[in-house]
N, C-alpha and C positions, 0 to 999 in steps of 0.2 A: 535599596535604601528608600525609606518612606518619607516623602516630603509632604507636609500638610500646608495647603495654601488657604489662608484666611482672607476671603474676598470681601472687601468692605465697600464696594461700589460696582457699578456696571459701566461699560463703554456705551457710547451713544447708540440708540436703537438703529439709527440710519446706517451704521457701518458694522454692526456686531456680526452679521453673517460673514462679511468679508475679512474683517480684521480680528475677530474674536472678542471674547469678554476678557476682563482683566486677568482672571486666573489663567486663561489659555495663553495670554501673552507671555506669562512667566514660564509656562511649560515649553513654549517655543524658544524662549531666551536661554533656558537651561538644558535644552535637549542635548543629548550626547554624553551626559554625566552618569547615565545608568540609574536615574531616579524613577521611582513610581510615585506619581502625584495623586493626591486626593484634595479636591477643592471643597471648602465649606463656605457657603454664602452667608457669612455672619450678618451682613447687612439685611438679609431676609430672615434672620433668626435661626439659621442653621449652624449649630456648634458641634465640635467634636466632643466625645465623652470626657476627654481630659488631655493633659499635656503628653501622656504616653501613647496617644493615638498616632503619633508620627515620630520619626527619628530626628527631624528638624522641621522648623516652621518658617513661613514667610507671610508677611502681612502686606496686602496690596494698597494701592492708592484709592481715593474716594473723592467725590464731590463734596462730601460732608466735612465739617470741622470737628476736630477732636474734642473741642469744648462744647459742642452742641448737645442738646438734650434729646438723645435717641435711646430707646430702651435696650438696644444691642451694645451700646458703648460700655456701660459698667461691667457686664459679663466679659466683654473682650478685654478690658483692663485687668479683670481678675485672672483671666487666662494668661495674659502676658506675665503677670507676677508668678503664676504657677509654673510656667515654662522656665522663667528665670530661676525659681527656687529648685526646680528639678534638674538644673544644669543642662538643659537641652538647647541646641543652637537655634537662634532666632534672627531673621533678617526682616527689616521693615523698610518700605519704600514710600516716600511722600507722606500720605496719611499714616502709613505704617510706621514711618520714622517718628511722626509726631505723637501717635497714640502710645508708642512704647515709651518715649520720653515722658509723656504725661503720666502714664500708669506707674512709672518708677520714680516719680517725684519731681519731674521737670515742669515747665510751663510753656504752653503754646498760645499764640495770639495772632490776630490778623495784623499783618505787617503794614505800617502806615506808608512805607515806601512803594507800595503797589505790587504788581505781579511780575513774576519771572516766567516767560513763555518761550518755548522752543529751545534752540541750542544755547547752552551756557557752558562756560569754561571754568573748571574748578581746580584748585590746588588740592590734590589728593596724595597725601604722604610725599609731598615734594615734587610730584609730577603734574603736568597740565593734562587734564582729561576732560573732554567735551561730552556732555550728555544732554538729552532733552529734559526740559522742566515744564511744569504747569502747576503753579501754586502762588497763593498770596500769604497763607498762614506760614508761620515759622516757629521753630523752637527758640524761645528767647531766654529761658533759664534751663541749664543742664540738670539732669537728674544726678543724685550723688554717685560718685565714682565714674562718671562718664568722661571720656576724653574726645576732643574734636580731631578728626583725621581728614576732613574735607571742608573747604570753605572757599568763598570768593567775596568780592566787595559788597555784593548785594545780600548774600546769605552767609552770615558768619558761622553758623552752626549747621552746615550742610551735611555733615556725616559724623556719626558718633560710634564709638566703641564703648561698650559697657561690659567690663570683664573681657574674656577672650572668646565668648560664644554669642554675643549679641552685637550685631552691626546694623546701623540704620543709615539711610541715605535720603536726602530731600529730593533730588531729581529722579527721573524715570528711565533707568537703563532699558526697560522693556518697551518704551515708546519709540516707534519708527517715525520717519518723516510723514508717512501717510496718516498715522494716528494724530500727530500734531496738527496736520492740515484738517483732519476731520473735527478735532476739538475746536479749532479756530472757527470753522463753519457752523458747527452745531451748538457749541457752548460758549464761544467767545464773543460773537457778534452782539453788540448792544450791552454787553456786560463789562468788557475790558476795552480800554482806550484803543482807538483805531490805529494809532501810531505804534503801539506795542505789538498789536497783531500783525501789522504790516512788516515790522522788523523781523518777527518770527517767520513770517511767510518768505521773506527774502533769504532767510538762512536755511531753508529746508534742504537745499541741495548740498550744503556743506557737510563734511564727514563728522560722524560722532564715534565715540570709543566704546560702543556697546559691549563688544566681546571682552575687552580688557576688564571692564567692571564686572561683567557676568562671571569671569573667572575668579574675581575677588569674592563675589557672593558665594560661589561654589566652595571656595576654601573654608568659609565659615560653616556652611551647611554640612560639609563633609566631616566636620568634627562630631557629628551625630553618629558616625559610623565607626567610632573608635571605642 
């Protein structure tokens, strides 16, 4: 089964050799499902020929905002709509969550409540699931037809289902404690409040439910194999 990864950002240069780029993190997260992955670095202008280039799609996180003026964002939004119209499975994570919502008629903005960094606990379909997060932007208006399946007090619209083949999630199931630590060191210092980063650092050793959510992602992606 062919999974197309639409990479919308890069991990910090300082740790990329050790921890991988964003596309590689998802290939590791979803390893064991029998997928063949192709990564398209859309942030660098590399796009697939069209929605049929893969059986299912995944959009990564990014340091960029969905509402920012970058020349690769409008064609990415077009591709999201093409994937939706072709009834091909699509999963979006963090920026991916936001750009899908925006492309399909929702709204994203910088959240005035600040940042969610590191381990966060979400109500996901009635279960408490802990995942790592790194975001300030949030989906504040849902696209038509979307339903919320994940939320917490800080992020009301943390997970969306749009139909039965599009799933989006605000936190990062692909981020390990090492990745959060690296982001704190190389992208957080001087930008995010010290107390927020300190709380995230203190929680690095606590367990997260990476595999539980990876299985939910695979359930959506596998719908491209039917």
